[in-house]
C-alpha positions, 0 to 999 in steps of 0.5 A, spaced: 630 388 928 628 381 927 633 378 932 630 375 938 623 375 935 622 368 935 615 365 933 612 359 934 606 356 930 601 351 931 595 349 926 589 349 930 583 348 925 582 347 918 574 345 916 569 347 911 567 346 904 568 350 898 561 351 893 563 352 886 563 359 884 564 363 877 568 368 882 572 369 887 569 369 894 568 375 898 569 378 905 564 383 906 565 385 913 568 383 920 566 385 927 568 383 934 564 381 940 567 382 947 563 377 952 565 375 960 569 369 958 571 370 951 572 374 945 568 373 938 570 374 932 566 374 926 567 375 918 562 376 913 562 372 907 558 371 900 560 364 900 563 358 904 570 357 904 576 352 906 580 356 912 585 354 916 586 358 923 593 358 927 596 362 932 603 365 933 607 367 939 612 373 940 608 377 939 601 374 940 597 373 933 591 369 931 592 368 923 586 366 918 588 363 912 583 363 906 583 362 898 585 367 894 579 372 896 576 379 894 576 384 900 570 388 900 572 391 907 575 398 909 582 397 911 582 403 915 576 402 919 578 397 924 574 395 930 578 393 936 576 390 943 579 387 949 582 381 946 583 384 939 587 390 938 586 390 930 587 386 924 590 386 917 589 382 911 591 381 904 594 377 899 599 372 902 601 368 896 598 366 889 592 362 892 592 364 899 589 370 902 591 372 910 587 375 915 592 377 922 589 379 928 593 382 933 591 380 940 593 383 947 595 376 950 595 369 950 589 366 947 586 359 945 581 358 939 576 355 943 571 354 937 572 356 929 566 354 925 562 357 919 554 359 919 550 358 913 546 364 911 540 365 916 535 371 918 538 376 913 545 375 914 550 371 909 555 366 910 559 367 916 566 364 919 566 365 927 572 364 931 571 364 939 577 366 943 579 365 950 585 368 954 589 363 957 596 363 961 602 363 957 605 356 960 598 353 957 599 357 950 606 354 949 605 347 951 599 347 946 604 350 941 610 345 942 604 339 942 602 342 935 604 340 928 609 346 924 605 350 920 606 349 912 611 352 908 610 360 907 615 360 901 611 363 895 613 361 887 619 363 885 619 370 880 620 368 873 626 372 870 627 372 862 633 369 860 638 375 857 641 374 850 648 372 849 649 379 846 644 382 851 649 387 854 643 391 858 644 392 866 639 388 870 636 392 876 632 389 881 626 394 883 623 392 890 616 395 891 616 395 899 610 391 903 604 388 899 598 383 900 597 382 908 603 387 909 600 394 908 606 398 910 604 405 912 597 408 912 597 415 910 592 421 913 587 420 907 588 413 907 593 412 902 597 405 903 604 405 902 604 398 898 600 401 893 604 407 892 610 403 892 608 398 887 605 404 882 612 407 882 616 401 881 612 400 875 613 407 873 621 406 874 621 399 870 618 403 864 622 408 864 628 404 865 627 399 859 625 405 855 632 407 855 634 401 852 640 400 857 637 396 862 633 390 864 628 390 870 625 384 875 620 386 880 620 383 887 612 383 886 608 385 880 601 385 884 598 386 891 602 380 894 606 379 900 613 377 899 618 375 905 624 380 906 629 374 904 625 372 898 626 379 896 633 378 896 633 371 893 630 374 887 635 379 885 641 374 886 637 369 882 636 374 876 643 376 877 641 383 878 647 389 878 643 394 882 637 393 888 633 399 889 627 398 894 621 403 894 618 405 901 614 411 904 614 412 911 609 414 916 611 417 923 607 421 929 610 428 927 605 430 921 610 436 920 616 432 917 616 431 910 621 429 904 625 424 901 631 420 904 636 414 901 638 409 906 644 404 905 646 398 909 651 399 915 653 395 921 651 402 925 645 406 925 646 413 923 641 416 928 636 414 932 630 415 926 634 410 922 635 405 927 627 405 928 625 405 921 630 399 920 627 396 926 620 397 923 621 395 916 625 388 918 618 386 922 614 386 915 615 378 915 612 378 923 607 383 921 604 378 915 604 372 920 610 368 918 613 363 923 620 366 924 623 360 929 628 359 924 628 364 919 630 370 924 636 367 926 638 366 919 637 374 917 640 376 924 646 372 923 648 375 916 655 377 916 658 383 913 664 380 910 669 384 905 665 383 899 659 386 903 664 391 905 666 393 898 658 392 896 656 397 901 661 402 899 658 402 891 651 402 895 653 409 898 656 412 892 649 410 888 645 413 894 649 419 894 648 420 886 641 418 887 640 424 893 643 429 888 638 427 882 632 426 887 633 433 890 632 436 883 625 434 883 623 432 890 623 435 897 628 432 901 630 431 909 635 435 911 639 429 913 638 425 906 643 419 906 642 415 912 645 408 914 642 402 918 641 395 918 635 394 913 635 386 912 632 387 905 639 391 903 643 385 905 645 382 898 652 381 899 654 382 892 649 387 889 649 395 891 643 396 894 639 402 896 632 403 900 629 410 898 624 413 902 619 417 897 616 421 903 612 421 909 604 418 908 603 422 915 604 428 912 598 431 908 602 434 903 607 428 901 601 424 901 597 428 896 604 428 892 605 421 892 598 419 890 599 423 884 602 419 877 605 426 875 610 426 881 611 418 881 613 419 874 618 425 877 621 420 882 622 415 877 626 419 872 630 422 878 632 414 879 633 413 872 638 419 872 642 416 878 642 409 875 645 412 869 650 416 873 652 410 877 654 405 871 657 411 867 662 412 873 663 404 873 665 404 866 670 410 867 673 406 873 674 400 869 677 403 863 685 403 863 
């Protein structure tokens, strides 16, 4: 869960200048060098760029913000060292790419500089990190300026006509940008699969003539958990569907499942999944000093309890429809405290379409034909849900 994961941020350095170019600059490589007194992280570039470097605590991370950039490196082949245990990268928000380094303890950024092309090497961004104790690290953070706002621009939602009776469905492709989500055994990335299915689902829903749709993201960009809810609320959505594809240690486990919000998790696996999904903002290098408490303190009032009941009704129908076309887990409808399902007045479900850690599920989830089947099952469940609502509303 996000509760208790407070983070502090400090902008430590911003330098360099941008040379005019017709195309976006590209990152072509990244490498780590460990030395007795420091660790050096080098990013290979095809052009000089503006950049900002800062650190986050709890857990310890180093964040590198860049202009929107072309990533020409393999997300699955990452070096690691004694100080840097791994990294991730992607579009953080329009115009702003981000790389997040996971570090094994508190560090200081001793140096940060750009090198011009020399000796057969291109442009390079160099970071020198040195270990420090936590007291020194936290003191430096307290003296620093707060990080700039990371809120993305709001998603535009077309205004419906007064005579437009179509229901509005919010579709949430999980993860995105600097947050890749789960990584499949053969390299499939959750953020790409969820976006592909979301687009197909939107197409099928709109094709019925009964529904309008809004996507929380329609490109490979990071969107904070709270903003995903806000997008649905601003649009006036009547149903919220969050799409995911999990990965676990046991590669034999496969099948889909549907989750709804609950004050208590239905089982340990559901609780663990909710905790993992709720860390998406942290993974993307977000300062959670204030936001974590806001999310953690969302109260489940009477209105939300009624919404939870409606969510459970939709989930039950969705399990039935998906079971006709997709292999499902035995314990298919599960409950947990997912932050993204906490819109008080919008029935909401989180769909785990399968396990990328299972080779069979991964292969299917990458196939457009299978994605079309999943979307079709959801459309059938949406039809059943609103037909039931209409039947109960009639005198």
